[in-house]
Each structure stands twice: as structure tokens, then as C-alpha cells.
C-alpha positions as CSV (number, residue, x, y, z in Angstrom):
1,K,-0.8,-11.9,6.4
2,T,-2.3,-8.4,6.2
3,F,-0.8,-5.0,6.8
4,T,-2.3,-1.5,6.4
5,A,-0.9,2.0,6.2
6,V,-2.2,5.5,5.5
7,V,0.0,7.6,3.2
8,S,-0.2,10.8,1.0
9,V,0.8,11.0,-2.6
10,V,4.4,12.3,-2.7
11,Q,4.9,12.5,-6.5
12,A,2.0,13.8,-8.6
13,G,-0.4,11.1,-9.4
14,K,1.3,8.0,-7.9
15,I,2.3,6.3,-4.7
16,D,5.6,4.3,-4.8
17,V,5.5,1.3,-2.4
18,V,8.1,-1.1,-1.1
19,S,6.9,-4.2,0.7
20,R,9.2,-5.2,3.6
21,N,9.1,-7.7,6.4
22,A,7.9,-6.9,9.9
23,D,11.2,-5.3,11.1
24,S,12.0,-3.7,7.7
25,S,15.2,-5.7,7.4
26,A,14.3,-7.3,4.1
27,V,12.0,-6.7,1.1
28,I,9.3,-9.2,0.3
29,G,8.2,-9.5,-3.3
30,S,4.9,-10.4,-4.9
31,V,2.7,-8.5,-2.3
32,L,-0.7,-7.4,-3.4
33,V,-1.2,-3.7,-2.5
34,S,-4.6,-2.0,-2.9
35,A,-5.3,1.7,-2.5
36,F,-8.5,3.3,-1.1
37,T,-9.4,6.8,0.0
38,S,-8.8,7.0,3.8
39,D,-11.2,8.4,6.4
40,E,-8.1,9.5,8.3
41,G,-9.7,8.2,11.5
42,T,-8.1,6.4,14.5
43,P,-7.8,3.7,13.4
44,P,-8.0,4.6,9.8
45,K,-10.5,2.9,7.5
46,P,-10.9,2.7,3.7
47,I,-13.7,4.7,2.1
48,G,-15.5,3.6,-1.1
49,E,-14.2,1.6,-4.0
50,M,-10.7,0.4,-4.5
51,L,-8.8,3.1,-6.5
52,G,-5.8,1.0,-7.7
53,Q,-4.1,-2.3,-7.1
54,I,-0.6,-3.7,-7.9
55,T,1.5,-6.6,-7.1
56,T,5.0,-5.6,-6.0
57,N,7.9,-7.1,-8.1
58,G,10.6,-9.5,-6.8
59,S,12.4,-6.6,-5.2
60,G,9.2,-5.5,-3.3
61,V,8.8,-2.4,-5.4
62,G,5.7,-1.0,-7.3
63,S,3.7,2.1,-8.0
64,I,0.0,2.8,-7.8
65,T,-0.9,5.4,-10.4
66,G,-3.9,7.6,-11.1
67,L,-4.2,9.1,-7.6
68,V,-4.6,12.8,-6.6
69,S,-1.9,14.7,-4.8
70,G,-2.8,16.0,-1.3
71,A,-5.3,13.3,-0.5
72,K,-4.8,10.6,2.1
73,Y,-4.9,7.0,1.0
74,F,-5.4,3.8,2.9
75,L,-3.1,1.0,1.6
76,H,-3.8,-2.6,2.2
77,Y,-0.9,-5.1,1.8
78,Y,-1.7,-8.8,1.4
79,K,0.4,-11.9,0.8
80,D,-1.0,-15.3,1.6
81,D,2.3,-17.3,2.1
82,T,4.3,-15.3,4.7
83,T,3.9,-14.2,8.3
84,D,6.7,-11.7,7.9
85,I,5.0,-8.8,6.2
């Protein structure tokens, strides 16, 4: 299952992510999250190479580091064994 989102860096240099199910009632762990620069279009699209990638922990939490504050990022969430993300 795949989900995408566009976010800004809130804390200098990193994006904190929490992977949740479709209605946000529960976290889902071990989700692969990849960050790209966003074109900020409608719908948004990733631009260029992947800038960072993590797998969320069992609590659905992780941080992608090495990013620039003020920029918009396209996040791609992927997990191959659930339809709930």
C-alpha cells in the first residue's frame, strides 16, 4: 500500500514522521518512508533524487535527517503487507 504527503521541515534539518492507519486510529510500524523535494503542484510530485529514507520503528516513529528548513518535501510511505496505511 502506498501513501504520499507534502510537508515542511519543522525542526532544523529533520522531519519527524509517524506512520498511522487510514483513519489515524492506530500506528503502523515498519513503514518505509522516502523523502524527495516537492514540486508543490496539484497533485504534488517528487523532483530529482531521493534525499533520505527510513523505516519507522514498531511504534510507527522515525526521523529523516539532513534536510533544509523552509523547503517543501514529498514523502512517500510504503508497506507491502497492509491495506491500512
